[in-house]
N, C-alpha and C positions, 0 to 999 in steps of 0.2 A: 643351400639355405637351411637354416634351422627352423624348428617349429615356431619359435618366437618371431622370426622374421615374417612368416606368413600371417601371424596374428596381428603384427604391426601394420602390415600391408592392408589387411582386412579392416582394421580400425580406421586407417586413413581413407580407405574407399568409402566406408560408411559416413565418415565426417564430410567428405566431399559431396556425397549424395544428399546429405541433410542440407548443406549449404545451397545446393542446386534447387532443392524443393522450396526452401525459404525464398530464394531469388525468384523462382518461377511464380510463387504466390504473389509476389510484389510486382512482377513483370509478366503477366499472362501473354500467351501468344495472341497476336492480333487476329481478329476474325476477318475472313475474306468473303466478299459477296460473290457468289457464283450465279451465273445466269445461263439457262439452257432452254431449249425448245423441245417439248414433248407433245406429240400429236397436234402440232400447230399452235400450242399454247406457250407463251413465254413465261417461264417460271424463274424464281430466284430464291436463294437460301443463303444464310450466313453461317459459316462453319469455321472452326479454327484450323482444320486441316482437311484437304480433299485433293487428291491427285487428279490430273486430267484423265488418267485411265479409268478412274471411278466414274467420272462424268460420262465418258464414252460408253462404259458398261451400262450405265443407267439408260442412255439413249438406245443401246442395243436391246435392253430389257423391254422398252416401250415398243420397239419394232417387233420383237418376239411375241409380246402380248397381243398385238394386232394380228399376227399370223395365227396364234392360238385361238383367238376369238372366232375365226372362220369355221373352226371345228373344235369347240371347247370341250375336250375330254382329256383324261389323263394320258392316254396314248399319244395324242397330239402334243401335249405338254412336253413329254419326253422327247418326241421327235424334234420339236422346235428348239428346246434348250439343252439337248445332250451335246456334250463335247466329245471329241475323238477319244476312243478308249486308251487308257494309259498302258504302259509297258507291263504293269502288274496285273492287268486285266480288269481293273476297276472301271466302272462306268461312272462318269461324273457329269454334273450339270453346271451351267454357268453360275458363277458366284452370286450375281444379283437375283437370279431366279430363285435360288435357295434362300437368300436373305428375304425376298418378298414373301415366300411361303412361311418362313419362320416368323417374320414380322406379323403377318396376318393371323398366324396361329398363336401368337402371344409368346413365342419362344425367344430365347436370347439371341440378339444380333449385335454386331459391333456398335458401340456408342455413336460413332459418327454416322453410321448408316441409319440408326434409329432416329437421330436428330434430323437427318436429311429427309427421310420418309415422312416424318411428322410435319416438318416445315413445308414440304411440297404437297402435303395432303395427298399422298401417293395414290390412294384409291381413286380420287377425283382426277388427278393428273393423268392416270392411265385409263380413264373412262371405264372403270370397273363397276358394273351393276352389282346389286346385292347377290344375285344368283351366281355370277362369275366369281365374286369374292368368296362365297361359301364353297364353291367348287375348289378353288385354289387352297382354301383352308383345309380341305379334306385330303389334299395330296401329301401323303406321308411316305417316308422311305419304305415302310412296310407295304403300302399299297403298290408302289412301283415295283418292288421285289416280287410281289405276288403276280403281277402282270407280265413280268419278264418271261420270255420263252424258256422252256426247259433246257434247250441247248445252250443258251447264254448262261444260265445258272450253272450248268455242268462245267462249261469252259471256265467260268470264274472260280469254281471250286478247285479245278486242276492247277490253277496258277498259284 
């Protein structure tokens, strides 16, 4: 193919994308009402897109928060929400525990998650008191790294 062929393909792709944006503006995705139970409360929200796995993750977040509340400190947070270590040696936490921390800290979270948390009034839905909320807000990656045992830090550096 010549250079001209690529530019024609690119122009056609842009034209199709523009048509799709115009069509989507006239035909927005329908909202779906989701219903779930967190801490014995029936809650609902209306979102344009939400996978069942996200709802399941939210329910797991609520269960984890209840476990964390029994000993509400940063070490227990890590213990409750840590996922198995990856092949690269990175230590990760569950997605929704990260989203909750970011949301409470005012950091950027995915749009759907932000809408969901706002509609569910997430602090109230998870029965978070002001002290617990401020504790979660204080949990930063820097804090977790400083609390990590020296051996784990060394193992991470080697990988």
